C-alpha positions in Angstrom: -22.6 92.7 151.7 -18.9 91.6 151.4 -17.1 91.1 154.6 -13.4 91.9 154.0 -12.2 92.2 157.6 -11.2 88.7 158.5 -8.0 89.9 160.2 -10.1 91.4 162.9 -12.5 88.4 163.2 -13.1 85.6 160.8 -16.8 84.5 160.2 -17.7 81.4 162.3 -16.7 78.3 160.3 -19.6 75.9 159.7 -17.7 73.1 161.5 -17.3 75.4 164.5 -21.1 76.1 164.5 -21.8 72.4 164.4 -19.4 71.5 167.1 -20.6 74.3 169.3 -24.2 73.3 169.1 -23.4 69.6 169.5 -21.3 70.1 172.6 -23.7 72.4 174.4 -25.7 69.4 175.6 -22.6 67.4 176.5 -20.1 69.8 177.8 -22.0 71.9 180.4 -20.7 70.0 183.5 -17.6 70.7 185.6 -14.8 68.7 184.0 -13.0 68.5 187.4 -15.8 66.3 188.9 -15.7 62.6 188.9 -19.4 61.8 188.3 -20.7 60.9 184.8 -21.5 64.4 183.5 -18.1 65.7 184.7 -16.2 62.8 183.1 -18.1 63.4 179.8 -17.1 67.1 179.9 -13.5 66.1 180.7 -13.4 63.8 177.7 -14.5 66.7 175.5 -12.0 69.1 177.0 -9.1 66.6 176.7 -10.0 65.7 173.1 -10.1 69.4 172.2 -6.7 70.0 173.8 -5.2 67.1 171.9 -6.6 68.4 168.6 -5.3 71.9 169.2 -1.9 70.6 170.4 -1.6 68.6 167.2 -2.3 71.7 165.1 0.2 73.8 167.0 2.9 71.1 167.1 3.2 70.7 170.9 2.4 68.3 173.7 -1.1 68.4 175.0 0.1 69.1 178.5 2.0 72.2 177.2 -1.2 73.9 176.0 -3.9 75.6 178.1 -7.1 77.4 177.0 -7.6 81.0 178.1 -10.6 83.3 177.9 -9.1 85.2 175.0 -6.0 85.7 172.8 -5.2 88.9 174.7 -5.4 87.1 178.0 -3.1 84.4 176.6 -0.5 87.1 175.7 -0.7 88.9 179.0 -0.5 85.6 181.0 2.4 84.3 178.8 4.5 87.5 179.1 3.8 88.0 182.8 4.6 84.3 183.6 7.7 84.1 181.5 9.1 87.4 182.9 8.3 86.3 186.5 9.9 82.9 186.0 13.1 84.4 184.8 13.3 87.3 187.2 16.6 86.2 188.6 18.1 86.4 185.1 17.1 90.0 184.7 14.3 92.4 183.8 14.9 93.1 180.1 12.2 92.5 177.5 12.5 92.6 173.7 9.5 93.2 171.4 9.2 94.3 167.8 7.8 97.8 167.1 4.8 96.3 165.2 3.6 93.8 167.8 -0.1 93.6 168.6 -1.3 96.1 171.1 -1.7 93.3 173.7 2.1 92.7 173.6 2.9 96.4 173.6 0.6 97.1 176.5 2.2 94.3 178.5 5.6 95.9 177.7 4.5 99.3 178.9 3.2 97.9 182.2 6.5 96.0 182.6 8.4 99.3 182.1 6.2 101.1 184.5 7.1 98.4 187.1 10.8 99.1 186.6 11.7 96.8 183.8 13.5 97.8 180.6 12.2 97.2 177.1 13.9 97.2 173.7 11.6 97.8 170.8 13.2 96.4 167.6 12.6 98.6 164.5 11.3 97.1 161.3 12.0 97.7 157.6 9.6 99.7 155.3 8.0 96.4 154.4 7.4 95.6 158.1 10.0 93.0 158.7 11.9 92.8 162.0 15.4 91.7 161.2 17.1 88.7 162.8 20.3 90.7 163.3 18.4 93.4 165.1 17.0 90.9 167.6 20.5 89.4 168.1 21.9 92.9 168.7 19.1 93.6 171.3 19.9 90.5 173.4 21.6 91.2 176.7 22.8 89.1 179.6 19.8 90.3 181.6 17.2 89.6 178.8 14.4 87.6 180.3 12.1 87.3 177.3 11.8 88.2 173.6 8.5 88.5 171.7 7.8 88.3 168.0 4.5 88.0 166.1 4.4 85.3 163.4 2.7 87.7 161.0 1.4 91.2 161.2 -2.3 91.8 161.6 -2.4 95.1 159.7 -0.2 94.6 156.7 0.2 90.7 156.6 4.0 90.7 156.7 5.3 87.3 157.8 8.2 87.6 160.3 11.4 85.4 160.4 10.3 83.6 163.5 12.5 80.5 163.0 15.6 82.5 162.5 14.9 84.8 165.5 14.1 81.8 167.6 17.4 80.2 166.8 19.3 83.4 167.8 17.3 83.6 171.1 17.8 79.9 171.8 21.6 80.2 171.3 21.5 83.1 173.9 19.4 81.1 176.3 16.4 83.5 176.0 12.9 82.2 175.5 10.9 83.5 172.5 7.1 84.1 172.8 5.3 84.0 169.4 2.0 85.7 168.9 0.5 83.4 166.3 -3.0 84.8 166.2 -3.0 85.7 162.5 -1.1 82.8 161.1 -2.1 79.7 163.1 -5.1 78.9 160.9 -2.7 78.7 157.9 -0.1 76.4 159.4 2.1 75.6 162.4 4.8 78.1 163.5 8.2 76.9 162.5 11.3 77.2 164.7 12.5 76.5 168.2 10.1 78.9 170.0 9.4 78.6 173.7 5.9 80.1 174.2 3.0 80.7 171.8 -0.3 82.4 171.9 -3.3 82.4 169.6 -7.0 83.3 169.4 -9.8 81.2 168.0 -11.8 84.0 166.5 -9.0 84.7 164.0 -9.4 81.3 162.3 -13.2 81.0 162.3 -13.7 79.7 165.8 -15.9 81.3 168.4 -14.7 84.4 170.3 -13.6 84.0 173.9 -11.1 81.2 173.4 -7.4 81.7 173.4 -4.4 79.3 173.4 -1.3 79.6 175.6 1.5 77.1 175.0 4.5 76.9 177.3 7.2 74.4 176.2 8.5 72.0 178.8 11.7 73.3 180.4 10.7 77.0 180.1 10.8 78.7 183.5 7.3 80.0 184.0 5.6 81.4 187.1 1.9 82.1 186.7 0.8 85.4 188.1 -2.3 86.3 190.1 -4.3 84.2 192.5 -3.7 80.5 192.3 -6.4 78.6 190.4 -6.5 74.8 189.9 -7.9 75.2 186.3 -5.7 74.8 183.2 -2.6 73.9 185.1 -2.9 77.1 187.2 -2.3 79.3 184.1 -5.9 80.3 183.2 -8.3 81.0 186.0 -12.0 80.3 185.8 -14.4 77.6 184.6 -13.6 76.4 181.1 -16.1 77.2 178.3 -16.1 73.7 177.0 -18.6 74.1 174.1 -16.5 77.1 172.8 -13.2 75.2 173.3 -14.5 72.2 171.4 -15.7 74.4 168.6 -12.4 76.2 168.5 -10.4 73.0 168.2 -12.8 71.5 165.6 -12.6 74.7 163.4 -8.8 74.8 163.6 -8.6 71.3 162.4 -11.1 72.1 159.6 -9.4 75.2 158.3 -6.0 73.5 158.4 -7.4 70.8 156.1 -8.5 73.5 153.7 -5.5 75.7 154.1 -3.3 74.8 151.2 -6.0 75.1 148.5 -7.6 78.2 150.0 -4.2 79.9 150.5 -3.4 79.6 146.9 -6.8 81.0 145.9 -6.6 83.9 148.2 -3.1 84.8 147.2 -4.2 85.1 143.6 -7.0 87.5 144.7 -4.8 89.6 146.9 -2.2 89.8 144.1 -5.0 91.1 141.9 -5.7 93.8 144.4 -2.1 94.7 144.9 -1.5 95.0 141.2 -4.8 96.7 140.2 -5.2 99.3 142.9 -2.2 101.4 141.9 -3.4 101.3 138.3 -6.9 102.3 139.1 -6.3 104.9 141.8 -3.6 107.6 141.5 -1.2 108.4 144.4 -1.6 105.1 146.2 1.1 103.2 148.2 0.6 99.4 148.7 2.3 98.5 152.0 3.7 95.3 153.5 6.1 92.7 152.2 5.1 91.7 148.6 6.3 88.1 149.0 6.5 87.1 152.7 2.9 87.8 153.7 -0.3 86.1 154.7 -2.6 84.9 151.9 -5.6 87.0 152.5 -4.3 90.5 153.6 -3.5 93.4 151.4 -3.1 97.0 152.7 -2.8 100.3 150.8 -2.8 104.0 151.6 -4.3 106.8 149.5 -3.0 110.3 149.4 -5.4 113.2 150.0 -8.1 111.0 151.5 -9.9 111.0 154.9 -9.7 107.3 156.0 -12.9 107.4 158.0 -14.9 108.8 155.1 -13.5 106.1 152.7 -14.5 103.4 155.1 -18.0 104.8 155.4 -18.4 105.1 151.7 -17.1 101.6 151.1 -19.6 100.3 153.7 -22.4 102.1 151.9 -21.2 100.3 148.7 -21.4 97.0 150.5 -17.8 96.4 151.7 -16.7 95.9 155.2 -13.0 96.9 155.4 -10.7 98.1 158.1 -8.1 100.9 158.4 -4.9 101.9 160.3 -5.5 105.6 159.3 -5.3 108.1 162.1 -8.5 109.6 160.6 -10.4 106.6 161.9 -9.0 106.8 165.5 -10.5 108.7 168.4 -7.0 109.6 169.4 -6.1 111.0 166.0 -2.8 109.2 166.1 -1.7 107.0 163.2 -1.4 103.2 163.5 1.7 102.2 165.4 2.4 99.6 162.7 2.3 102.1 159.8 4.3 104.6 161.9 7.0 102.0 162.7 7.2 101.1 159.0 7.5 104.8 157.9 4.8 104.5 155.3 1.8 106.7 154.5 -1.0 106.4 157.1 -3.6 108.7 155.6 -6.4 107.0 153.6 -5.3 103.6 154.8 -7.4 100.6 153.8 -6.9 97.0 154.9 -8.6 94.3 153.0 -8.5 90.9 154.7 -10.4 88.2 152.8 -12.0 85.4 154.7 -11.8 81.9 153.2 -14.4 81.3 150.6 -14.4 84.9 149.3 -15.7 84.9 145.7 -13.5 86.3 143.0 -16.5 88.3 141.7 -16.7 90.2 144.9 -13.0 91.2 144.7 -13.6 92.4 141.1 -16.7 94.4 142.3 -14.5 96.0 145.0 -12.0 97.0 142.4 -14.7 98.6 140.3 -16.1 100.6 143.2 -12.9 101.8 144.9 -11.7 104.4 142.3 -15.0 106.2 142.4 -15.1 106.2 146.2 -11.6 107.6 146.5 -12.1 110.2 143.7 -15.3 111.4 145.4 -13.6 111.8 148.8 -10.7 113.7 147.2 -13.0 116.0 145.4 -14.9 116.7 148.6 -11.7 117.5 150.5 -10.3 119.7 147.6 -7.4 117.5 146.7 -4.9 119.1 144.3 -5.1 118.9 140.5 -1.8 118.3 138.6 0.3 121.4 138.4 2.9 122.3 135.8 4.0 125.9 136.6 6.4 127.0 139.3 6.1 130.6 140.2 7.2 131.3 143.8 10.5 131.0 145.5 9.3 129.6 148.9 6.0 129.1 150.6 4.6 128.7 154.1 1.5 126.4 154.4 -0.4 127.1 157.6 -2.2 123.9 158.4 -2.5 124.5 162.2 -5.7 123.1 163.6 -6.3 120.9 160.6 -6.4 117.1 160.8 -5.2 114.3 158.6 -5.2 114.4 155.5 -5.6 118.1 155.2 -1.9 119.1 155.9 -0.7 116.8 153.1 -3.5 118.1 150.7 -2.4 121.7 151.4 1.2 120.8 150.8 0.4 119.0 147.5 -1.6 122.0 146.3 1.4 124.4 146.5 4.4 122.2 145.7 3.9 122.8 142.0 4.1 126.6 142.5 7.6 126.2 144.1 10.7 126.3 141.8 12.9 123.2 141.7 15.1 123.5 144.7 12.6 125.7 146.5 11.3 124.9 150.0 7.8 124.6 151.4 7.3 125.0 155.2 4.2 123.2 156.5 3.0 124.3 159.9 1.0 121.6 161.6 -0.1 120.4 165.1 -1.5 117.1 163.8 0.5 114.1 165.1 -0.2 112.2 161.9 1.7 114.9 159.8 5.0 113.7 161.4 4.5 110.4 159.5 2.4 111.4 156.5 4.5 114.3 155.2 7.8 112.2 154.9 5.8 109.4 153.3 4.2 111.8 150.8 7.7 113.0 149.9 8.8 109.4 149.4 5.9 108.7 147.1 6.1 111.9 145.1 9.8 112.1 144.6 10.4 115.2 146.8 12.9 115.7 149.5 11.8 115.7 153.2 14.3 118.1 154.8 13.2 117.6 158.4 11.0 118.9 161.3 11.6 122.0 163.3 9.8 123.3 166.4 7.4 126.1 165.7 5.6 128.6 167.9 2.6 126.3 167.5 3.0 122.6 166.6 5.9 121.8 164.3 7.3 123.0 160.9 7.9 120.4 158.3 10.3 121.3 155.6 10.0 119.9 152.1 12.3 120.7 149.1 11.0 120.3 145.6 13.2 118.1 143.5 11.1 117.8 140.3 
């Protein structure tokens, strides 16, 4: 079985396993106590904090351990907003942030705050100028991920941090995906991360608050972790997290070069092997191990199941794999195809032979799913002046499949009107037009759902 979902959770690093087992016998006591066992636990905790701080590039007293990366995000945003409440109640986030950031923003809005969501380019980049334009006199905090978890695009954190610093606004960086590869550059103010992303144990997050940043921890006061993370520290897990972070950093340069070559192979070969595929994410500014592509006329959930049966564990941002039947907010913000989406995120140590085996299996899997769904064959004739496609009640990717079946029967300049009540169609039909060289005219309200107008150009 080949595990290709390291962006969700990386396999436990051997160093993390060794450190975890070794510290179970030494780090069980309360590090706040003065007796021998407590002092020993405190020494382990302090050493782990120093190692993690060195990897982040901050002072040890600026870093606290939290029960998860999500908790670190929530605590960081809440504390920074509360600490700067007198400045104002305006928050800036990018449209492709992790759900933990976006959920915090929604809660802030519900409590009377205002939120600006900075759009991104088709490659997933949030522009520095867009952040600068979003800044206001009442801006309390800005948030920007270091790299995207779904498509691997690396964000211009240093540039955005400079703009924010000039305006006197702190920047919180979600570094969960990138911290294992290297420190986050720039004059940022707060940083969060999660150990399970770099091969540490789950249940350990990092929250860094730079000295001088106004910060007011929220919730009941707790003496643990400078009052910023309540509860008894899981010292064995914290020690393992810090040890594995140091270990992956030592291997990062060599492993990054190797994984980049493998993901470049996937990016180049998938469009050659599988027709009607869009590879998404920035082709240059991206993490080493992540590559994402979307396939037309494919049910994403079925593709994932078939790849699992073939021995590959991959992930997807397709609406077809979601219980809400809504497309990934990241793919939606980028304006790219969401149907048949596959995210391959290679863990360190992935053999090149397994990537080659994946590339040999993928075309047959996609072809079989397309055949099952009745995907269109190439068409050469155009017979009718205009067509209405009734796809009401049909879910992704059926509306796009039905559109593709009839577009060849429409004369050049003719229009197809697709009726659909599927939320994913709002994204997938324009993306299909972009990929197939047709013109997306727009969306109109219909008696049921919406009507999507497409004009044939060739």
